[in-house]
Each structure stands twice: as structure tokens, then as C-alpha cells.
MIZA-620217 format. One line per 5 residues: their letters; for each residue x, y, z of N, C-alpha, C. Coordinates in steps of 0.05 Angstrom, whole numbers. Example, Ala and Ser with C-alpha at 12.3 -4.5 7.8 and 13.67 -1.06 7.14 Angstrom:
<nodes>
AS = 264 -114 156 246 -90 156 264 -66 156 ~ 257 -45 142 273 -21 143 258 1 157
</nodes>
This chain:
<nodes>
MFMRL = -3175 268 -1365 -3147 262 -1362 -3133 285 -1347 ~ -3138 310 -1356 -3126 333 -1343 -3135 335 -1314 ~ -3160 329 -1308 -3169 329 -1280 -3153 309 -1263 ~ -3150 285 -1274 -3135 264 -1259 -3107 272 -1254 ~ -3094 287 -1273 -3067 295 -1270 -3064 319 -1250
AVPHL = -3084 336 -1249 -3081 361 -1234 -3092 359 -1206 ~ -3114 345 -1202 -3128 347 -1176 -3112 336 -1153 ~ -3095 316 -1156 -3080 307 -1132 -3061 329 -1121 ~ -3053 347 -1138 -3034 368 -1129 -3047 394 -1122 ~ -3070 400 -1135 -3084 425 -1130 -3108 423 -1111
GPEWL = -3120 399 -1111 -3145 396 -1096 -3168 405 -1114 ~ -3192 396 -1108 -3215 402 -1126 -3222 432 -1126 ~ -3218 446 -1103 -3226 475 -1102 -3208 492 -1121 ~ -3182 488 -1118 -3163 504 -1134 -3164 496 -1164 ~ -3168 470 -1169 -3171 461 -1196 -3195 475 -1210
LAIRI = -3217 476 -1196 -3241 488 -1207 -3237 518 -1210 ~ -3225 531 -1191 -3220 560 -1193 -3204 567 -1218 ~ -3182 552 -1222 -3165 558 -1245 -3179 551 -1271 ~ -3193 528 -1271 -3207 520 -1295 -3228 540 -1304 ~ -3246 548 -1285 -3268 565 -1293 -3259 594 -1297
ASASI = -3240 603 -1281 -3230 630 -1285 -3216 633 -1312 ~ -3199 614 -1319 -3185 616 -1345 -3204 614 -1368 ~ -3224 597 -1366 -3244 594 -1387 -3260 620 -1390 ~ -3269 631 -1367 -3285 656 -1368 -3269 679 -1380 ~ -3244 682 -1372 -3228 704 -1382 -3223 701 -1412
MLWVI = -3218 676 -1420 -3214 671 -1449 -3238 679 -1465 ~ -3262 672 -1456 -3287 679 -1471 -3292 709 -1469 ~ -3284 721 -1447 -3287 750 -1445 -3270 765 -1465 ~ -3245 756 -1469 -3227 768 -1489 -3238 764 -1517 ~ -3248 740 -1522 -3260 734 -1548 -3284 751 -1553
GLAIS = -3300 754 -1532 -3324 771 -1534 -3318 800 -1540 ~ -3297 810 -1529 -3288 837 -1535 -3280 839 -1564 ~ -3266 819 -1574 -3255 820 -1601 -3278 818 -1622 ~ -3299 803 -1616 -3320 799 -1636 -3346 815 -1629 ~ -3344 832 -1607 -3366 849 -1599 -3392 834 -1594
KPLRI = -3389 814 -1576 -3413 798 -1569 -3422 806 -1541 ~ -3444 820 -1538 -3453 828 -1511 -3467 805 -1497 ~ -3467 806 -1470 -3480 786 -1454 -3509 793 -1446 ~ -3514 820 -1445 -3541 829 -1436 -3548 817 -1409 ~ -3530 823 -1390 -3533 810 -1364 -3558 819 -1350
TRHWK = -3566 844 -1352 -3590 853 -1338 -3615 839 -1348 ~ -3615 830 -1372 -3638 816 -1383 -3638 786 -1378 ~ -3614 774 -1379 -3613 745 -1378 -3598 734 -1353 ~ -3595 750 -1332 -3578 741 -1310 -3589 717 -1296 ~ -3615 714 -1293 -3627 690 -1281 -3621 665 -1297
HYLFL = -3623 668 -1324 -3617 646 -1342 -3588 638 -1339 ~ -3570 657 -1338 -3541 650 -1335 -3536 637 -1308 ~ -3548 646 -1287 -3544 634 -1261 -3554 605 -1260 ~ -3577 600 -1273 -3588 573 -1273 -3569 554 -1289 ~ -3562 563 -1313 -3544 546 -1329 -3516 543 -1315
GLFNT = -3507 565 -1303 -3481 564 -1290 -3480 545 -1267 ~ -3503 543 -1253 -3504 525 -1230 -3506 496 -1238 ~ -3525 490 -1256 -3531 462 -1262 -3515 451 -1286 ~ -3506 468 -1304 -3491 458 -1327 -3461 461 -1323 ~ -3452 476 -1302 -3424 481 -1299 -3415 477 -1270
ALPFF = -3425 493 -1252 -3414 492 -1224 -3417 465 -1211 ~ -3441 455 -1209 -3445 430 -1195 -3431 406 -1209 ~ -3435 402 -1236 -3421 379 -1248 -3390 382 -1248 ~ -3380 407 -1251 -3351 410 -1251 -3340 403 -1224 ~ -3353 412 -1202 -3343 405 -1176 -3345 375 -1171
AFAYA = -3367 363 -1179 -3371 334 -1175 -3349 318 -1189 ~ -3343 325 -1214 -3323 311 -1229 -3295 315 -1217 ~ -3290 340 -1208 -3263 345 -1196 -3260 329 -1170 ~ -3281 327 -1154 -3280 312 -1130 -3276 282 -1136 ~ -3292 272 -1154 -3291 243 -1161 -3264 236 -1174
AMTLP = -3251 255 -1187 -3226 249 -1201 -3204 242 -1181 ~ -3208 248 -1156 -3187 241 -1136 -3188 211 -1131 ~ -3209 197 -1139 -3213 169 -1134 -3216 152 -1159 ~ -3232 161 -1177 -3239 144 -1201 -3220 148 -1224 ~ -3215 127 -1240 -3199 130 -1264 -3213 148 -1285
ASILA = -3197 159 -1302 -3208 177 -1323 -3228 162 -1341 ~ -3223 136 -1346 -3240 121 -1364 -3268 118 -1352 ~ -3270 112 -1326 -3296 109 -1313 -3310 135 -1311 ~ -3295 157 -1305 -3307 183 -1305 -3320 190 -1331 ~ -3307 183 -1353 -3317 189 -1380 -3342 173 -1385
ILNST = -3342 148 -1378 -3366 131 -1383 -3390 140 -1367 ~ -3385 147 -1341 -3407 157 -1325 -3417 184 -1335 ~ -3399 200 -1346 -3407 226 -1357 -3427 222 -1380 ~ -3425 201 -1395 -3442 196 -1418 -3470 186 -1411 ~ -3476 183 -1385 -3503 175 -1378 -3522 198 -1376
APFWA = -3514 222 -1382 -3532 246 -1379 -3558 243 -1394 ~ -3559 231 -1419 -3585 228 -1432 -3605 211 -1417 ~ -3595 192 -1401 -3614 176 -1386 -3629 193 -1365 ~ -3614 210 -1352 -3626 227 -1332 -3644 248 -1344 ~ -3636 258 -1368 -3653 277 -1382 -3680 264 -1389
LLLGF = -3679 238 -1396 -3703 223 -1403 -3722 222 -1378 ~ -3711 214 -1356 -3727 211 -1331 -3737 238 -1322 ~ -3720 258 -1322 -3728 285 -1312 -3748 297 -1331 ~ -3746 292 -1357 -3765 303 -1376 -3793 291 -1371 ~ -3793 265 -1363 -3819 252 -1357 -3830 263 -1331
LWKGK = -3813 265 -1310 -3823 273 -1284 -3830 303 -1283 ~ -3814 319 -1297 -3817 348 -1295 -3837 359 -1316 ~ -3834 350 -1340 -3850 361 -1362 -3870 341 -1373 ~ -3871 317 -1363 -3891 297 -1372 -3885 287 -1400 ~ -3860 288 -1409 -3853 278 -1436 -3856 248 -1436
PITRR = -3868 237 -1456 -3872 208 -1457 -3846 192 -1460 ~ -3846 168 -1449 -3823 150 -1451 -3831 125 -1466 ~ -3817 120 -1488 -3823 96 -1504 -3811 71 -1492 ~ -3820 48 -1502 -3809 23 -1493 -3779 21 -1501 ~ -3773 32 -1524 -3745 32 -1533 -3728 48 -1514
AILGL = -3738 71 -1504 -3723 87 -1486 -3720 73 -1459 ~ -3741 60 -1450 -3740 45 -1424 -3718 23 -1426 ~ -3717 9 -1449 -3696 -11 -1452 -3669 2 -1451 ~ -3666 25 -1464 -3640 39 -1464 -3632 47 -1436 ~ -3652 56 -1420 -3647 64 -1392 -3637 40 -1376
LLGIS = -3650 17 -1380 -3642 -7 -1365 -3614 -16 -1373 ~ -3608 -14 -1399 -3581 -21 -1408 -3560 -3 -1396 ~ -3567 23 -1395 -3548 42 -1383 -3543 37 -1354 ~ -3564 31 -1339 -3560 24 -1311 -3544 -1 -1308 ~ -3548 -21 -1325 -3532 -45 -1325 -3502 -39 -1331
GVASL = -3498 -20 -1349 -3470 -12 -1355 -3456 0 -1331 ~ -3470 18 -1317 -3458 30 -1293 -3453 8 -1272 ~ -3472 -10 -1269 -3469 -32 -1249 -3445 -49 -1256 ~ -3441 -54 -1282 -3418 -71 -1290 -3391 -58 -1283 ~ -3391 -31 -1286 -3366 -17 -1279 -3359 -20 -1249
VGLGG = -3380 -19 -1233 -3375 -21 -1204 -3373 -50 -1195 ~ -3391 -67 -1205 -3393 -94 -1195 -3374 -114 -1206 ~ -3360 -107 -1229 -3342 -127 -1241 -3313 -119 -1237 ~ -3308 -104 -1216 -3280 -98 -1209 -3270 -72 -1221 ~ -3288 -55 -1231 -3279 -30 -1243 -3268 -10 -1223
VSIDQ = -3279 -10 -1199 -3270 9 -1178 -3265 -6 -1152 ~ -3250 6 -1135 -3244 -6 -1109 -3262 6 -1088 ~ -3279 -11 -1076 -3298 -2 -1056 -3282 7 -1031 ~ -3259 -5 -1025 -3244 3 -1002 -3234 32 -1003 ~ -3232 43 -1026 -3222 71 -1030 -3245 91 -1032
GALFA = -3268 83 -1023 -3291 101 -1024 -3301 107 -1052 ~ -3295 88 -1071 -3302 93 -1098 -3332 94 -1103 ~ -3348 79 -1088 -3376 78 -1092 -3388 106 -1087 ~ -3378 120 -1067 -3387 148 -1063 -3379 166 -1086 ~ -3355 162 -1096 -3346 178 -1119 -3363 172 -1144
VAVTL = -3372 147 -1147 -3389 140 -1169 -3416 155 -1166 ~ -3427 155 -1142 -3452 169 -1136 -3449 199 -1142 ~ -3427 211 -1134 -3422 239 -1139 -3421 245 -1169 ~ -3407 227 -1184 -3405 230 -1213 -3432 228 -1226 ~ -3449 209 -1217 -3475 207 -1228 -3492 231 -1222
CASIS = -3488 244 -1199 -3501 269 -1193 -3494 291 -1213 ~ -3469 290 -1222 -3460 309 -1243 -3475 304 -1269 ~ -3478 279 -1276 -3493 272 -1301 -3522 279 -1298 ~ -3534 276 -1274 -3561 284 -1270 -3564 314 -1273 ~ -3545 329 -1263 -3545 358 -1266 -3544 366 -1295
YGFSS = -3527 352 -1311 -3527 357 -1340 -3554 352 -1353 ~ -3566 329 -1345 -3592 322 -1356 -3613 343 -1348 ~ -3612 353 -1324 -3631 373 -1314 -3628 399 -1330 ~ -3603 407 -1334 -3599 432 -1349 -3607 430 -1378 ~ -3604 406 -1390 -3613 402 -1418 -3643 404 -1420
IYAEF = -3658 394 -1401 -3687 397 -1401 -3695 426 -1398 ~ -3681 439 -1379 -3686 468 -1375 -3681 484 -1401 ~ -3658 478 -1414 -3651 493 -1438 -3671 489 -1460 ~ -3684 466 -1461 -3703 460 -1482 -3728 478 -1479 ~ -3735 486 -1454 -3759 502 -1450 -3753 530 -1441
AERVE = -3727 537 -1439 -3720 564 -1429 -3721 585 -1451 ~ -3718 610 -1443 -3717 631 -1463 -3693 627 -1482 ~ -3696 636 -1506 -3676 632 -1526 -3654 654 -1524 ~ -3630 645 -1519 -3607 663 -1516 -3586 654 -1537 ~ -3572 674 -1548 -3552 668 -1569 -3530 649 -1558
AYANA = -3521 632 -1576 -3503 610 -1567 -3478 620 -1552 ~ -3465 640 -1563 -3441 650 -1549 -3447 660 -1521 ~ -3469 675 -1519 -3477 685 -1493 -3483 663 -1473 ~ -3495 641 -1482 -3500 619 -1464 -3473 608 -1453 ~ -3453 604 -1470 -3428 594 -1461 -3414 613 -1443
HGSLW = -3412 639 -1451 -3398 659 -1436 -3412 665 -1410 ~ -3438 670 -1411 -3453 678 -1387 -3454 656 -1366 ~ -3458 632 -1375 -3459 610 -1355 -3432 605 -1342 ~ -3410 609 -1356 -3384 606 -1344 -3378 627 -1323 ~ -3385 652 -1329 -3381 674 -1309 -3398 669 -1285
AAAFM = -3423 660 -1289 -3440 654 -1266 -3428 633 -1249 ~ -3417 611 -1261 -3404 590 -1246 -3379 600 -1232 ~ -3365 618 -1245 -3340 629 -1233 -3347 644 -1207 ~ -3368 660 -1207 -3376 674 -1183 -3385 655 -1161 ~ -3396 632 -1169 -3405 613 -1149 -3381 597 -1137
LVPFA = -3361 590 -1153 -3341 570 -1144 -3315 583 -1136 ~ -3306 604 -1149 -3280 615 -1143 -3277 623 -1114 ~ -3297 635 -1101 -3294 641 -1072 -3287 617 -1055 ~ -3296 593 -1063 -3290 569 -1047 -3260 563 -1047 ~ -3246 571 -1068 -3217 566 -1070 -3203 583 -1049
AMAPA = -3213 607 -1044 -3201 624 -1024 -3202 613 -996 ~ -3222 596 -991 -3225 583 -965 -3209 557 -963 ~ -3200 547 -985 -3185 522 -985 -3155 528 -982 ~ -3140 511 -969 -3111 516 -966 -3097 515 -993 ~ -3079 534 -997 -3064 534 -1022 -3042 513 -1022
PDPWP = -3037 500 -1044 -3015 480 -1045 -2989 493 -1038 ~ -2972 478 -1024 -2946 488 -1017 -2925 466 -1019 ~ -2907 468 -1038 -2903 490 -1057 -2924 489 -1080 ~ -2926 511 -1094 -2946 512 -1115 -2938 495 -1138 ~ -2955 476 -1147 -2948 458 -1169 -2952 470 -1196
LLATG = -2930 478 -1209 -2932 491 -1235 -2943 473 -1257 ~ -2934 448 -1257 -2943 430 -1278 -2973 424 -1276 ~ -2982 420 -1251 -3011 416 -1247 -3027 440 -1255 ~ -3016 464 -1250 -3029 489 -1258 -3031 490 -1289 ~ -3011 481 -1303 -3012 480 -1332 -3034 461 -1341
YALLL = -3037 438 -1328 -3059 420 -1335 -3086 433 -1330 ~ -3089 448 -1308 -3114 461 -1302 -3120 483 -1322 ~ -3100 497 -1331 -3104 518 -1351 -3112 506 -1378 ~ -3100 483 -1385 -3108 469 -1410 -3137 460 -1407 ~ -3144 450 -1384 -3172 441 -1379 -3191 464 -1382
GMLCT = -3183 488 -1373 -3201 511 -1375 -3202 523 -1403 ~ -3180 527 -1415 -3180 541 -1441 -3186 523 -1464 ~ -3177 498 -1463 -3181 480 -1485 -3207 463 -1482 ~ -3209 450 -1459 -3231 431 -1455 -3257 444 -1445 ~ -3255 470 -1437 -3279 484 -1427 -3286 507 -1446
ATAYL = -3269 527 -1448 -3276 551 -1464 -3280 544 -1493 ~ -3259 531 -1505 -3261 524 -1533 -3283 504 -1539 ~ -3286 484 -1521 -3306 463 -1525 -3334 475 -1522 ~ -3338 494 -1503 -3364 507 -1500 -3371 522 -1525 ~ -3352 537 -1536 -3358 552 -1561 -3366 534 -1583
LYFHL = -3352 512 -1587 -3358 493 -1608 -3385 480 -1603 ~ -3390 472 -1578 -3415 458 -1572 -3439 475 -1576 ~ -3439 500 -1565 -3462 517 -1568 -3465 526 -1597 ~ -3443 529 -1611 -3445 535 -1640 -3458 512 -1655 ~ -3451 488 -1648 -3463 464 -1661 -3493 463 -1655
IATAG = -3501 469 -1631 -3529 469 -1624 -3544 490 -1642 ~ -3532 514 -1645 -3545 535 -1659 -3546 530 -1689 ~ -3526 516 -1700 -3525 513 -1730 -3535 486 -1739 ~ -3531 465 -1723 -3539 438 -1732 -3561 426 -1715 ~ -3567 439 -1693 -3589 429 -1676 -3579 412 -1653
APAAM = -3596 409 -1632 -3589 394 -1609 -3583 364 -1614 ~ -3598 351 -1632 -3591 322 -1637 -3563 318 -1647 ~ -3553 336 -1665 -3526 333 -1675 -3506 338 -1652 ~ -3512 358 -1636 -3494 364 -1614 -3492 341 -1594 ~ -3515 328 -1590 -3516 306 -1571 -3499 282 -1580
TVGYL = -3493 279 -1606 -3478 256 -1615 -3449 256 -1605 ~ -3439 280 -1597 -3411 280 -1587 -3409 264 -1562 ~ -3431 260 -1548 -3430 244 -1523 -3422 215 -1528 ~ -3426 205 -1553 -3418 178 -1559 -3388 175 -1559 ~ -3373 197 -1563 -3344 195 -1565 -3331 198 -1538
IPLWG = -3346 207 -1517 -3333 212 -1491 -3321 187 -1479 ~ -3336 164 -1478 -3323 140 -1466 -3299 131 -1482 ~ -3301 132 -1509 -3279 123 -1526 -3253 138 -1520 ~ -3255 165 -1520 -3231 181 -1515 -3222 180 -1486 ~ -3241 179 -1467 -3234 177 -1439 -3218 152 -1433
VLWGW = -3227 129 -1444 -3213 104 -1440 -3186 105 -1454 ~ -3185 116 -1479 -3160 117 -1494 -3139 134 -1480 ~ -3147 159 -1472 -3127 176 -1458 -3118 164 -1432 ~ -3137 152 -1417 -3129 139 -1392 -3109 117 -1395 ~ -3113 101 -1417 -3095 79 -1422 -3068 88 -1433
LFLDE = -3068 108 -1450 -3043 117 -1462 -3026 133 -1443 ~ -3038 151 -1428 -3022 170 -1413 -3022 166 -1383 ~ -3042 151 -1372 -3044 147 -1344 -3040 118 -1335 ~ -3034 101 -1355 -3030 72 -1349 -3054 59 -1335 ~ -3077 68 -1342 -3101 56 -1331 -3108 30 -1345
PVGWN = -3114 9 -1330 -3120 -16 -1344 -3147 -15 -1357 ~ -3150 -29 -1379 -3175 -31 -1394 -3184 -60 -1392 ~ -3201 -66 -1372 -3210 -93 -1368 -3236 -98 -1382 ~ -3246 -123 -1379 -3271 -130 -1392 -3294 -114 -1380 ~ -3292 -107 -1354 -3313 -91 -1342 -3316 -64 -1355
TIIGA = -3293 -52 -1363 -3294 -26 -1376 -3306 -28 -1404 ~ -3298 -49 -1418 -3309 -53 -1445 -3339 -59 -1445 ~ -3347 -77 -1427 -3375 -84 -1424 -3391 -60 -1415 ~ -3381 -46 -1395 -3396 -23 -1384 -3399 -1 -1405 ~ -3378 5 -1420 -3379 25 -1440 -3399 17 -1462
GLVLT = -3398 -8 -1470 -3415 -18 -1491 -3445 -16 -1483 ~ -3451 -24 -1458 -3479 -22 -1449 -3488 7 -1447 ~ -3471 25 -1437 -3479 53 -1434 -3483 65 -1462 ~ -3465 60 -1481 -3468 71 -1507 -3493 60 -1522 ~ -3498 34 -1519 -3522 22 -1531 -3547 34 -1519
GTVLV = -3547 37 -1493 -3570 49 -1479 -3574 78 -1488 ~ -3552 93 -1491 -3555 121 -1500 -3566 123 -1528 ~ -3558 105 -1546 -3569 104 -1573 -3599 100 -1572 ~ -3608 81 -1555 -3637 75 -1553 -3652 98 -1541 ~ -3641 111 -1520 -3654 133 -1507 -3657 157 -1525
TGFTP = -3636 164 -1540 -3637 187 -1557 -3650 182 -1584 ~ -3654 156 -1591 -3666 150 -1617 -3646 154 -1640 ~ -3621 154 -1633 -3600 158 -1654 -3596 133 -1670 ~ -3597 136 -1697 -3593 113 -1715 -3575 123 -1738 ~ -3564 104 -1754 -3548 112 -1777 -3564 130 -1796
QVFSR = -3590 126 -1798 -3607 142 -1816 -3608 171 -1805 ~ -3610 174 -1778 -3610 200 -1766 -3583 214 -1771 ~ -3561 198 -1768 -3535 210 -1773 -3532 220 -1802 ~ -3543 204 -1821 -3541 213 -1849 -3556 239 -1853 ~ -3580 241 -1841 -3596 266 -1844 -3581 289 -1832
LRKRE = -3568 285 -1808 -3554 307 -1795 -3530 316 -1812 ~ -3516 297 -1825 -3494 305 -1842 -3503 321 -1866 ~ -3526 313 -1878 -3536 329 -1900 -3544 357 -1891 ~ -3556 358 -1867 -3564 384 -1857 -3540 402 -1852 ~ -3519 391 -1840 -3495 407 -1835 -3482 416 -1861
ASIG = -3482 398 -1881 -3471 405 -1907 -3486 428 -1920 ~ -3513 428 -1918 -3529 449 -1929 -3524 476 -1915 ~ -3520 474 -1888 -3514 498 -1872 -3487 510 -1880 ~ -3467 491 -1884 -3440 500 -1891 -3440 513 -1918
</nodes>
């Protein structure tokens, strides 16, 4: 929602610069307060890889696509990352794919097709290209998740902080080459700062903490909430219509994600017990 509100006034380059710079600075201040070192000389390659595939590329793709696509469709496409992780895990690491996962993948593809083919986006506005760009962002998330599964183990806070600084060094220089808005939009800047400090820095801390304390399966379950909140915020604050294509597409994507990740009510119950024991 914040991307949709800010990008028409700032452009994708300046939106990304403000988002990533504010998030990086916020985590730097927190790091000073809690004395959390990054150990850059030891893990700089790891941070660069995560910064590129888990932050820089998907952030830019979503900012670009937000100029065309509604927030609800952006959120639904964002939740397809487990599908790409499944395929990339098979192609890159030879991880087996079950028939249940194949069914989930097909449902997810059907969900994306329903968003585009049932009137969810306007082809005349170049939305098909924006959909492709958004799916590239989800593929990048899937790729980074496979990498993280086999990469060196780095402390959760350092993963969040280091990857954001790496992305900042990659993306902020592009803003200097982009024309600055004239006049400067203060309200859009506020949205970009909220996107950086709330939806990026704070969310990264919570997400990596959840991975470290409750495990990756528990952290992955937050993906099921992305379409729900994306559609809700778009409807409440951006007057985006919620048609049958949106409902059908979201339902197919979520059902496919459940099948791909093997998430069931029994798994959820075990995760809650595990989190309670950790607490």
C-alpha cells in the first residue's frame, strides 16, 4: 500500500533509496544500542548475496510494478515465492518434488493466470510486463531462501542488518542518477519512510528472529497473510475493487502454497507448541 501511495510521486529509484537507507540506518542505530556486530570482513560475500537477491532485486521489481499494478495483486504475486523455491530447489540442489507439491504448483500458476486472464489487470497499461517483473521478484525471494538453507550460519540480526546495507550500496547510487521530484513530495516521503522503518527494518527484525527461535516453517506461515492484508488495505485505503478474479486467484495461490510447503493444521499446532516452549 505504501509503495502504491509513494511511487507515483517519487519514482521507483527515489522510493527505493529512501526505503532502504531509512531501514539500514534504523538497524544501525539499534545495533549500536544492543552491541550487535556485523563482522563484515568475515561475512561480506554472504551479505552481498542476500542483499542482492533477498532485497535489492525484489524491492526494485516491486517498486517498478507498483506504478501499474494494484496493491492487492502485488501482494498475491508476492506470495508465490514458495513455488519458485520448490522449482529452484529441484533444479539447483536436486531436492525431490512430491505429487502434492506439483499439484500445489499447478494451482499457484492457475491463480496467477486467473488474476491476469479474468480482468484483474489491464493489458493496455503494460500490466502483463509488470506481472512478469513482480514474478521475477518472487523468484528472487525463492532463490535466496534456497541459498539461505545451505549457506553459512549467520546470526539473525546480522542477516537483516548486513543484507540491508549491502542492498543500500547497490541501489542508492541509482537514485542519484534519477531526476529528483520537483517539488519534493513530503507526504510521499513520509510513506517511503514508513515503508522503510516499519515494513522493512522492523519486519526484517521480527522475521529473522522468528526464523532463529521458531524455525523456517513457522516464519514461512506469515506468507499466507500477505494476500489477505494486501487486498484489505487496497480496498480500504486505495479504493481498489475486489472482484471474483481477485478472490479466485488469491484462493488458488494460497491453496497451492499450502500444498507446496506441506503446511497443515497439525503442523500449525506443533509450531504453536514449539513457540510456547521457547517462550
